[in-house]
N, C-alpha and C positions, 0 to 999 in steps of 0.2 A: 763779624765779631765772633770771638770764641766765648762760649758760655761756661767753659770749664772754670770751676771755682778754685781749683788747685793752684798753688803758687808756682811760678816759673823758676826753675832752678838751674844753676850752673853746675855741671858735673863736678863731683868731689875731686880735688887735686888739681883743678885747672889753674894754670899759671900764665898770666898774660905777659906779653913783651911790649916794648915801646912801639915796635912796628905794627902790632895788633891794633893799637889805639890811636895811631897817628895817620891823618888823612890829608891828602893834597892832590891837586890836579895832575892827571897823567902819571900816576904812580908807577905804571908799568914801564915808562920810558924816561922818567926823570929820577935822579937821586934826591935824597932829602937835602943835601948840600945845595943842589941846584934850586930846589924849591925855596929854601931859606934865602938864597940870594935874590930871588925874584919877588918874594912876598914882603909885605909890610905890616902884617897883622897875625897875631896868634889868637885863635878862638878856642876857648876852653868851655866844656860843659861838665861841671862837677856833679850834676844830678841826673845825667842822661841815662845811667844804668838803672835797670829795674830788676833783672834776674838776680836771684839770691844764691850765693854759694851753698851747695848742698850740705856742707858741714854745719851750717847754721840753722838748718830746718828744724832741729829739735828744740830750738829756743823760741820758735814762732808761736804766737797765740793762736788758738784754733779758729778764732773769729777773723783772722787775717786772710781774706780772700784775694784772688788775683786782681779783682777790681780795686781793692784797697792798696794792694802792692803797687800797681802801676800808678794809681792816683798819688801815691806817696813819693813818686819820682817826677823828673822832668823828661820822661821818656819821649815825648813828642818832639823834643829838640833834636834827638839823635838823627832821625831820617832827614830832617830839614838841613842841619848843618853838614851832614855828610854829603848831601846833594850840592849844597853851596860850595863845599870844598872841591867837588868834581868840576864845577863850571868856572871857578875863580882862582886863577893862579896867584892872586894877591894875598890869599889866606892859607894858613896851615891850621888844621883842627886837631885838637887832642881831646879824647873822650874818656871819662871815667867809666870803666866797665862794671864797677860794683855799685850797688845801691847805697843811698845815703844812710840807710839803717845801720851799716857797719860803722861808719863814722863820717860825719859831714865835712868834706874838705873845704867848704865855704864858711866854716866856723873856725875860730881859734882852736888849735889842738890842745885838749886839756892835759895838764901835766900829770894828773891822776884820773885816768879814765874811770876806774872803779868808783872813786869818790864822787865824780861828777854824775855818774849814772845812779848811784845811791841817793844823791840829793834829788835828782829828777824823780826817782821812784817814790821818795817820801812826799814830794809835792803832789804827785798823782794820787797817792793814797789819801792825803789830806783833803783833796778836792772831791774824791769819790769817783766811782765808775762813770765813764763817758762824760765827765764834767770838764768844762774849760779849766785850764791850768796854765799858769805862766812858767815857762821853762827857760826864760832868758838866762843866759850865762851857763846853762847846763844842758844844752840841746845838741851837743855834738853827737851824742847817741840818744835818741828819743825812745822811751818805752811805749809811747802812744803816737798815733798819727796826728796830723794837723786838725783833723775832725775829732780828736781825742778818743779814737777807737783803739783797743788794745793791739799792740804790735808785737811785744815780747812777753813771754811768760815771766811772771815776777819771781825772781830768785827768792828762795825761802830763808836763806842764811848767807853769811859772809862767804862760805866756801862755794856756794852756787854762783854768787855774784862774781867771785874771782874767776871761776871756771868760764863763765860767759864772757867776761871782758878779755881774758887771756886767749880764748878761742877766736873772738872777733879780731883781736890784734894780730894773731898769727895768720889768719886767713886774709886779712887786709893787705898784708905784704905782697900777696900774689896778684892784686888788682888795683886797689885804691893806692897802695904805696907806689906801684909802678906809675900810675897816673900822676901822682904828685911829683915824683922825681922827673918824669918825662916833661911835664908842664914847666917845671922850674928850669930844667936843663935847656929846653927849647927857648924859653924866654931869655936866658943868659946868652945863648948862641945868637939869637936874633939881635940882641943889643950889641954884641961884639961885632957882628957883621955889618949892622947899620951904622955903627960908629966909623968903621973903616970905610964904608961906602961914602959917608958924609964927608970924611976928611979928604977924599980923593975926587969929590964932585963939586962943581960950582953951584949946584942947586940944592935947596934944603931937602932933608930926608925926614921921614916920619916912621914911627913904629907905635902900634897900638896893641895893648892886651885887652881883649874883649872877653868878659865872662858872660856866657849866654844861658838864659834860664827861661822857665815859664811858670806861671801860677794861674790857677783857675779862680774865678770870682765866686765859685760855689764850692762847698764842701759836701762830704757824703752823709746821707741819711742812713738810718738803721737797715733799710732794705737795699742799700748799695747805690741808690740813685744819687749822683753827684749834683744835687739840686738845691742845697741849702745856701742861700745867698749870704755872702760875707757882710759884715758891718761896713757901712760906707767908708770909714777911715782905712779899711784894709783892702779896698778894691783897686784893681789896676785900671789904667785907661783902656779904651777899646782896642788899641793895637799894642802899644809897648810903653814901658817906662825906661828911660835912660838915666843912669845914675853915676854921679861923680863925687858923692859924699857932700854935696852942696845943698842949696835950697831949691825951691821950685822954679827958679830962674837959672839954676846952675852956678849961682854965686856962692861965695863962702858963707858958711854958718859959723859965726863967731871966729875962733882962731884955728879951727881944724882945717888943714889944707885940703884942697880938692884934688882929685886924681886925673882930671882932664880940665884944661882951661875952660872957664865959663863960656867964652865966646865960641870955642870949638864945639862944646856940647850943644849949644844952641844951633849951630850950623848943622850938626849931626841930626838933631831933632827935625829940623826943617827938611833935610834930605830924606829922612824916613817918612815924613808926612807926604812928600811928593811921590816917593817910590811905592809906598803902600796905599796910595789913593785915599788919604785921610779925608773924611768929610768935615772935620773940625780940627782946629789946632790942638784942642784938648785930647784928641785921639792918641797923641804921643805926648807923654808927660815927662817931667824931669824930677827925679828923686822922690817920686810918689808912687806907692806908699813906702818904697824901700830906698835907702840911701846908697846901697851897694855894700857888699860884705867882704869877707876875708880875702878873696882872691884879688880884688882890685886894691885892697889895702896893702897886701904883700907886694903886689906888682909896683905900686907907687913907692913903697919903701926901697925896693931894688933900684928903681929909677933915680931916687934921691941920692943913692950912693955914687952914681955916675953923672950927676946933674952938671957939674962943672965941665967935664969932658964933653958931654952932649951939647951944652950951650956953645962951647968953643968950636965944635965941629959943625954946628948948625943942624943938630938932630933933635927933633921934637918927640918926646916920649909921653904917652898917655895911657891911662887905664880907665875902662868904663864897663859898667854892667848893663846888660840889656835884659829886661824882664818882660817877656811877651805874655800877653793874655793867652792862656791855654786854649780857651774857646776859639780864639783866632787861629792858633796853630793847628788845632784839630780839624777845623772847618765845620760848617753848619751840620752836615750829615752825621759826622762822628760825635759832635757835641750832643746832638739830640739823643744818640744812643746811650752815651754814658750818663745822661741826665735821667734815664729811665731806670727802674729797679733792675738789678742784675749782679752777677758775680764775676763776669769776664771783662775783657778789654777789647778795644777796637784795633783794626788794622789800618795803618796810615794810607790815605788816599794818594796814590802817586802823582796825579795831576795837581792836586792841591799842594803837596810837598814841593813840586817843581815850581809852582807859581810863587810860593813864599820864598824859596831859595833864590830865585831870580830877583825878587824884590829886595832881599837882603843885599845881594850883589849890587843892584842898581843904587840902593841907598848909600852904600859906602863908596861906590864909584863917583856919585854926585858929591859926596862930602869931600873926597880928595880933590875934586875939580874946583871947589869953591875957594 
């Protein structure tokens, strides 16, 4: 583990390309077109980036250590899904290289970013320093972490607020914007290719958009130890929660449509229980504590636009969110480290990463075979 408290930065001026953030098996010998033809799933990690563009360093609160920086991301997903993409020709993986602090791509994009952040700041001020605050609806850019620790320096006037949001927006186009465009373009290409394959094949075809995340069942204490247990209603199952915007059985909640058929979600859950060696059925939950957010909502809306063509061709389109318990993705050794006081972050354990990646592949292989 690195004990360095300083934040990890992306050099100023760095501009990512689609090829920088797109991963698939045997990239040195296969083209992206070949990979798209063979795969049936797009995996996206909107929160996998942790390093902060250097241009934004002046806006960071001095209390924001590397421990808090990485804890505010889903950085543990990156190594695992990259490894999964290496070993599984059925998936293509796209990774957000920017941290969620710039703007969360798994939230609806605010029409007025400055106004949204101003509202969030006002709620934080009203709650008081380090106090819990509800940022629902205005958390595309958060001024505090999920443990309510300062993340951004508070702008002192309208000009400073505008400077902050304008800088964030400009820098975002070099990474976050590339991620969003690449994700959406890959999804559209996948749908077009799978529709054509379904029309020319006698067997049914499938395509799934998987939004991959992690969350820890603990938040950070003042000394940096990520050891404060979340309230029961906010805790993840011991392995993963799979979400389709439905209820705890995967069925519809009222009139809101689900993003994956309930029976399919239940089969997927059972496949994960087997592949990950669940000790109890409750180790893999459905729509608890999260229903699934913007990425699967947007994917489902895209699929609805081509629903008639897909049904005619025999193509099944699904979107699902997987929210893994971060303690599970970190492994016992690294979890124990981050639960102790400190300012640094851990290095992924290659053997553990490999085991989890193979379990992901096994779960989806089993699901496809059911």
